[in-house]
N, C-alpha and C positions, 0 to 999 in steps of 0.2 A: 984560873980562867974558866975552867969547866963549871965551877960553882956559880960564877958570875953569869955565864951563858944560860945555865938552867934557871937562875933567878930572873933573868931577862925574859926568857920564854914564858915562865909562869906569870910574870907581870902582864905580858901581852895577852895571854889567854884569859886572865882575870878581867882585863879590860874588854875583851870581846864578849865574855859572858855577861858583864854588866850592861853592855850596850844591847845585847839580845834580850836580857830581862827587861830593860827599859822599853824596848819596842813592844814586848808582850803586855806589860803592865799598864803602860801609858798610851798604847796604840799609836805610837809614833812611826814615822816612815823614814827616819834618819839612816843614812848608810853607815856601815861599820868603818870606823877609823882607827888607825894604829898610832900610838904615841911615839914610838920609835920605829925606824925602818929595819925590816929584815926581809931578805929575798923570799924565803919560803912562806913566812907569815903574811907578807904583802900579797903574794899570789893567792893564798887562802882567803884573805879579806876580799880581794877582787872577785873571786869566784862566788863567795858568799853573797856579795852585793848583787852580782848578776842574778843569782837564784832568787834573792829577795825582790829584786825589781821585776823579774818574770812572774813571780807569784802575785805581786801587786797589780801588774798588768792584767793577769787573768781575773783577779778579784774585781777590778773596775769593769772589765768586759762583761763579767757575769752580772754585775749590778745594772749595767746599761741594757743587757738583753732581758733581764727580769722586768725592768721598767717598761721596755717596749712591749713585752708580752702582756703585762697588766693593762696597758693602754689598748692593745689589740682586743683583749677580751671585753673591755668596757665598750669599745666602739662597735664590736660585733653584736653584743647584746642589745645596744641601743638601736642599731640599724635594723635588726630583725624584728623588734617589737613594733615598729611603725607599720610595715606592710601587713603584719599579722593582725593588727587592730582593724585594718581595712577589710581583710578577708573575713574576720569574724562578724564584722558589721554587715557585710553583704550576705553572709550566711543567715543572719538573723532576719534580714529583710526577705530573703527567699523563703524562709520558714513561715513567715506570716502571709505569704501569698497562696494561691491555689495550686496545689501539687497533687499528683497521683500518689497512691500508697507506695509505689516503687520509688518514685522520686523522693518522697519524704524519708524513706528508709535509707537511701543513698546519702541524702543530705545529713542525716543523723550520724552516719559513719564519718562523713567529712568533718562534722563538728567535733566528734570525739577525737579525731586526729589533730585538729586545730587546738583543742584544749590541751592535749598532750604536748604539742609543740610549744604552747605557751608556758607550760610547766618547765620544760627544758630550758627555755629562754630565761625564765625567772631564776633558775639555778645559775646560769651564766652571769646574770646581773648581780645576784646576791654574792657570788664568789668574787667577782671583780670589785664589788663594794667593800667586802671584808678585807681584800688585799690592799686596797688603796686608802681606806678610811681608818682613822684612829677613833673609833666610836667610844664614847664615854660609857663605862659600865655603870648601870643602875642596880647595884646589888641590894638584895633584901633577903629576908628569911622565907624560904620556900619549902613546902612539903613536897618533896620529890615523888613520894609514893602516890599522892593525889594527882600530881601533874602527869605521871605516866598513865594512871587510870583514865584521866580525861582524854589524853591523846589516843588511848586505845578505844575509848567509846566513839570518838570521831572516826576511827578507822574501821569500825565494825562492818559497814557495807562493803568496803574493799576486801576485807578479810573473808567475808562470806562469799563474795564473788570468786575468790581464789580457793575457797573451801579450806581455809587455814584456821586451826584452833589455836588459842593462846592460853598458856598456863602462867598465871601471875602468882608467884609464890606469896603465901600469906605470912607477912612478917611485920614487926613494929615499924611505924612510920619513920622514914629517913628524911631529915631536914638538911637543907643545903643553904649556903650563903652564896648567892649567884644572881646574875641578871635573868629575870624571868623570861623575857623574850628570847634570849639566847638559849636558855635551858629548854624552852619549849621547842625551838627549832632543832636542837640536838635530838630530842626524843622523836620528833616527827620524821626527821631524816633517817634515823635508825629503823623506825617502823616501815618507812617507805622502801628502804633497802631490803627488808624482809619480804615485803609484798612483791618486789621485783624478782628476787632470787631464791626465796625459800622453797625447798622441795618437800617440806614436811612441817608439822606443827611447830609453834614458836614457844620457847621457854624464857620467861623474864624473871630475873631475880634482883632484889635490892637489899643491900646491907651496908653497915658502917664498919670500916676497918681503917681508922686513921683519916680516911676520906670516904665520901659517899660513893659507893660502887654500884653501877648499873650494868648488869650483864644480860645480854640477849643472845640466845643460842637457837640455832635452827639447822636442820639438815640442808645440804646443797646437792644439786644434781651432780652425780659422779662425772658426767661428761663436761661439766663446766671446769675449766682449768683455772683455779684460783691460786694466787700467791698471797698468803696472809700478810707477808711483810710489805706488800705493795698496795694493799687495799685502800690505804688513805692517801696514796699518790693521786694527784689530779689527773683526770682523764683515764685512769686505769680501770679496766673492766675485764672480767673473765671472757674467755673465747665465746661462750654461748651468749653472754650479755651483749656482745658487739652487734648481734643481729637484732637486738631489741632497742627500746627507746631509753637507753641509759647513757648519761654523759660521763659517769664516773666521778661526778663532782659532789654527790651527796655526802659521802664519807669524808671527802676533803674538807667540806664545810664543817662537819662534826669536829674534826681535829682542829681547825682554825678557831672555832668557838671555844672548845675546851681549853686550848692554849691561852686564849685571851682571858679566861677566868681562872687561870692557875691550875688547871686540871690536866688530864692525860687521856689518850684514847689508844687502845691496843686491839689487835685481832689475833686469833689463833685458829688453826684448822687442824682437827684431830679426828681421823677416821670418818671423814665425811661430815663432821659436825663443826659448823662455823660458830665461834663465839666472838662477839664484839663487846669489849669491856670499856666503859667510860668511868673515869674517876673525877669527882668534883669536890670543891672544898666543903667540909661539913660546917653547919651552923653551930657555933660554940654555945653551950648552955649558959 
């Protein structure tokens, strides 16, 4: 009788394991069922089904909340762009009128802030688009070294304004297989992040190690509380950055784009030196 009971228990446990494996491999939502009835095993199956149902409820709730959040971001970015366009239009009309030197100076300051607000809204719009759209990748062979150099050249005025020097390591060209528009946006956002938060010169390195690796290193202000593990989280900024014009979306966009192209993005903070490392698929010879 004891051997029969043990065999019975083992059979029921194997059945439970098969059903759990099926749920995991086939992504089904079937409850756990027992072939034969046993008080203890029946209670176990009931509790397991309760846990699985609670987990499924939480999963569906998370999906609904994420969808609502994406729609909210898209609506906010659209609603903000309309009045901003009107503001910039009236600023331009005022600039073409007769103004005193003091009035013109103040209007230029207002235009500068409007341009910055436009950039932030564009980040909201881009982020919401990337979350909601399944954009088709237009991959091609790209010289990442040249792309980084071109983005750096476009950033020279802003770098000079911040008095930041850039050291681009002299190395053989690195070729990637990627979407050029997305790759360009990644480099631009990385440089923009440096412009906003770098407390010292910027060091850029490129090399191939199974994947194309772009590393950007710069000192950060010690008073800025940064958590390297959270830098790619949406809306995350360091304490000091919260007082500036940063949404925390720039690096989130970097991660979204790298993920779409089969790459990866990481960050590390060591003794005040922040390194952001992006890996993209290499172009095969």
